[in-house]
N, C-alpha and C positions, 0 to 999 in steps of 0.2 A: 769436691764435685757433689752435685746434687743428684740423688737417685730418682729415676723416673717412676715414682709411685704416687698414686693419688693422695692428696691431702685429706685426712680424715678427721681433723679436729681444729678448732680455732687456734689452739696454742701452737700447733706445728706451723700453721700459716703465719702467725705473728712472729715466730722465731725466724722463719725463712725471710720475711720481708725486712726484719731488723738487721739481719746479717748481710743481705745482698744489696738492699737499697736504703738502709737507715730510715725506713718508713714505719712510724709508730702507729699501730692500730689504736683507735680511740675507744677501747672498752676495757673494763677492769676484770671481768670474769666471764666464764662461759655462759652464765645465766643471763647476763645483761646483753641486750641487742645493741650492736653498734649503730651509729647514725652516720652514714656517708653522704656527702654531696655527690652529684654526678661527676664533678671534676676529680674528686678523690677516688671514686670507683674506677674512672678511666685510668688513673695512675696505677691502681692495683692490678687491673686486668693487663695493662701494658707490661708490668713487672712479671706477671705470670707467663705472658707470651715469651719474654726473654728467657725465663727459667726453663720453660718447656723445650726450647731449642729444637723446634721442629717436631716434637712429639705431640701430635694433635690429640691422641687418646688421653694422655696425661693431662693436657690442658682442659679438655672437656670434663673429665672426671673431677678435676680440682675445682673448676667453677661450679659444677653441680654440688660438690661437697660444701662449698662456701655458701651457696644459696640454702642448702638443706640445714646447715648449722646456724643460720641466722646472721652470718657475717654480711652478706649482701641482702639488702632490702630495697627493692625498687619502689620509688614513689608512685602513687596512683596518678593516673592521668586526670587533669581537671575536667569536671563535669560541665557540660553546656546546659545552662538553665534557660528553658523556654517554656511557655505555657503549654505547648503541644506535647511535651514529653512528661507531663504529670500523669502517671499511670492511674492514680486514684480518680482523676477527673473523667476517665473513660469508663468508669464502672456503672453497672446498672444499679438502680436504687436499692434493690434487695441486697445486692452484694455490698454496697456501700454501708447499709445499715448493719450488716454482719461485721464489717471491719471497723466502722467508726460509730455505730449506734445511731447515726443520722444519715439521711440521703443528702445528695449534693444540694438540691434546693433548700432542704431544711437547714443545712450548714450555712448557706447564704443568708437565710432569714435570721438564723441565730446570731451570726456575726453582726448584723445590723441592730438586732434587738439588744445585744450586749454592749452596744456603743463602742465597738472597737474602731480604731482609726483605719483608714483605707489600707495603709501599709504598716507592717511591723518591721522596725529597724533595730537591730541589736547594737550593742556597744562595739562589736567587731565589724559593723557595717553589713551584716547579713540583711538582705532585703527581700520581703515576701508579702504577698497580699494577705490581708487579715483573715479571709476565709480559708486560705491555705494553711495559715498558722493555726487556726482553730481546728482544722481537719487533722493537723499533726498532733495536737493535744489530745483529741478524741482517739486517734489511732494508737497513740502511745499508751493511754490509760486503758484501752480496751483489751490489751494483752500485755503480759510481762515479756516484752519483746526487746531484742537488741537493736541498737542504733544501726548496726551494719545491715540488719534485715530491712530496715526502713529506707536505706539508701536507694535500693532499686525501685521503691514505690514513689519516693518524692524527688529522686534524681538530685540529691544533695549529699554532701559528705556527712559522716556521723557527727563530727564536732559542730558543723553548722546546724544540723537538726537539733542537737542538744541545746545550743544557745537559743535558737528560736523557740524551742519548747519552754524553757524556763523563763524566757523573756515574756512570752504570752501568758504563762501561768501567773507571773508576778503582776502583770498588767490587770488581769481579771481579778486577782485577789485585792489589789489596791482599789479598784473601782467598785467592788461589790462586797467588801469585807463586812460592812454594817448589815447588809441584807443577809449575808450568810450567818452572822452571829444571832440576830433576832429580827425577823421581818415583822415588825409591829403592824405595819400597814396591811399586810396580808391577813393577819389574825383579826385585827379590828374590823376590817371590811366583811369578814365571813364568820364572825363569832357565833351568831345565832344559828347559822347553817351547821357549824361544827357541833354545837350542843344538841341540836335536833338529831343529827346523824348518830351520835353516840347514844342518845336516849332511845332511838328507834330500835337499837340492838338489845334493848332490855337492861340498860344500865340503871342501877339504883341512884346514881348521881345525875341529877338533871342539869347540872352546871359544868360538867366535864367537857372540855373542848380539845384536849390533846393528851398525848402519852409521852412521858419522859423516860429515857433509857440510856444506857451507856454501852460502849463496845470497846474491844481491844484491837489495836492495830499493831500486829507483831512486826518488829524491826530487827535488823542485824545488830549484833552485839557491838556497841560503840567502844572504840579503843581510846587510850589516853592520848593527849596532845603533848608533844615533846617539850614545848616551851611554857607549859602551864603546870604549876605544882598544886597539890592539895585539891585535885579535881577527880571525882569518881562518878562520871556520868553513867557508866554501865550499872552501878549500884542504884542510882536514882530511878532508872527506868526498869529495873528488874523487879519482878513480882514472884514471890515464892509459891503462890497458889498453883501456878502451872510451870513454875521454874523456867521462865522465859522473859525476854525483854520486849516491852511493848509500850505504846502510848495509849492513854485513855481519852475517849471522846464522849461527849454528851450531846444528845439530840432530843428535840421535841417534835414528834410526828403528829400530823393532823389527819382527820378522817378522809380528806381528799387526796391522801397519798403524798403530801408535800412535807418537807422538813422545814418547819417554821424557825427553828433555832439550832445552831451547831456551835458548840464550844469545845476548844481544845487546841493543841494537844496538851495533856498533863502527864506527869510522870506515872509510870506503870504501878508504882507502889501506892498511889492515892486511891481512896475509896470513892464510890459514887456520891455519897453525901458530901464529901469534901469538894468534889467537882461542882455540886449544886451551889455550895456556899461561895466558892471562889469565882464562879461564873457571873454572879451578880444579876441573874435573871429575875429572881423574886423582887429585889429592890427596884428593878427596872419596871416590872409590871405594876408595882405600887404607885408609880407616877402617872399611870393612865387610868381614867375612870372606867374604860371598857372592861378591865379585868376585875372590877369589884364584884366579889361573890363568885367568881369563876375559878375553876380548878384544873390542874393537870394531874394525871394519875401515874404513879410509879410503883415499882415493885417494893418488896420489903426492905430493900437496902436504902430507901429514902425516908427521911423524917416527915412527920405531918406538920405542915406549915400553913400560913395564911392562904397561899396559892397552890399548895401541893397536898395531895391526898395519897395515902398508902394503905395497904391491907391492915386489918386489925392484927395485933400481935399480943398474945397472952397465952398462958399455960392452958387455960380453959376458956373457950369461946362460946358465946351464946348461939342459939340456933340462927338468930337474925344476923349476927356477925359472920357466922360461917357462910350463910347464904350470900351476904354482901361480898365476901372475899371470892366465893365461887363465881358469881356473876361477873365481877370486875376482872377477875383473872382470865376468864374465857374470852372476854372482849379484848383484853390487852394482848393475849397470845394470838388472837386472830389478827390484831393490828400488827403483830410482829411476825406474821406469816408462819405461825406455829413453830417459832424458833426462839426459845428463851435465851439462847446464847448470842443472838444477834437481833437487835431491834428492827422494827419494820423499815424505818428510814435507812438504817445501815444495811439491811439485807438487800434492798433495792440498789443501793449505792455499790455494794461489793459485787452484786451480780452484773451490773453494767460495766464496772471498771475493776477487773481483777488485779490490775497492776498495783492498786492501792493496798492490797493485802498479801502481796508477794514479798516476803520478808527479805529475801536475798537482794532485792532491788532497793530496799529502803535503808539507806545509810545516812544517818542524821548529820554527819559532818561533811558529807559529799554533796548533798542535795537538800533543798527545802521541803522535807517530807510533809510537814504540817500544811504548807500552802497547797501542795499538790492534792492532798486529801480534801481540804476545804473547797478547792475549785472543783474537784470531782463531785462534791455534794451540790454545788451550784449547778453544774451540768446535769446532775440527776434530776433536780427540780425542773430544769428546762426541758429535759426529755419527757418527764411526766406531763408537762403542759402541752407539748407538741403532740404526744401520743394520746392525749385526752384521757389519761388515767393509768393506773397500775393495779397490782393485786389488792392493795389497801383500799383504794377508792372504789374498786369493784365490790369489796365486802361491805363497805358502808353505803354504797350506792350514792356517792357524792362526787361529781365531776370536779377536776381541778380547775383553776382559773386559766385563762388564755395566757400565752407567753407574754404578750404585750402588757396585760394587766399585772402579771407577777413582777415584771421588771420595772413597771412604772411606780408601783407602791414604794414609798420611801420607808426605809428601815428606821 
């Protein structure tokens, strides 16, 4: 006989069903959540009704216990996707800028300027308008937010939103990767304006057009892959300076607040000078006559090269050398928004898109972390163009190009 007491654990319920109905529950331990189809769940409930034998209180308590312990998991009802139930599309412009950094008209303009197709279709046949996909990318990057939270805003399931996000990010990266790496057209067209803007701030360098700097993107500690031997990725991305795992990025910021070049990611143990060498930026500048005699300025971690200038380094500096270092450092730190730990271009990027520096969300084997960061910098430049400036351009009193001009210049 079966005592009329509520079932309090999955193990008791499994034993009961195996004895009475020879029904094997499909889970291996208490920690693993079983997956039941609706038909299987109906069989289980029918068996519980027979066991209850008219004891309604026992039946209700047992079903509640099964739900509480995770044995029963009801599937979500399918969402009806219509343009009218897109919550974000009903937002005021100020609220949209707070959530996505762009208003709805600005997102529409940006989707056209980025040359996205009219519809984004994933490999799983998720279908959405390109402006909605772009809104999803901006909304996701603007906060370290969960997919389940975005479901109520976009009226789609979490897996569908995830696929659309990475599909759109991949498309943007594929179409604009050269522009992200080094937008030669932008620098060539505005070289004289850049040099004049830096010179107006008292720079002793009359041919300096930009500032090079690096930043750290902290990530979650990567674990080993079970099917790969002799691999130690966590050691490659670990840096003993701050005893953390991160990616290194290199950027060249210009006086109009734009990021003319972004290179990375590179392992956390690499030095800034190594990044400069592996990026190939200097050999690339050597192929264009516009860069003859022009310089970018970096901190003491960079070497002095044909196209790169750095502070004087010696045990004893002359008065002129000290004055040079002081003047250039003040301009460089102003360009970095008075933050030597985070360069100007990176500071604007991380202020707009906090998701890119939330290490718990950055798992290198679960998502294309580098692509997301690079696309974030592309959107940062677009945001600067649409807003007609940022802190850096205000300091140098030099407006950025229009969105159309920025995206039409060939890298």
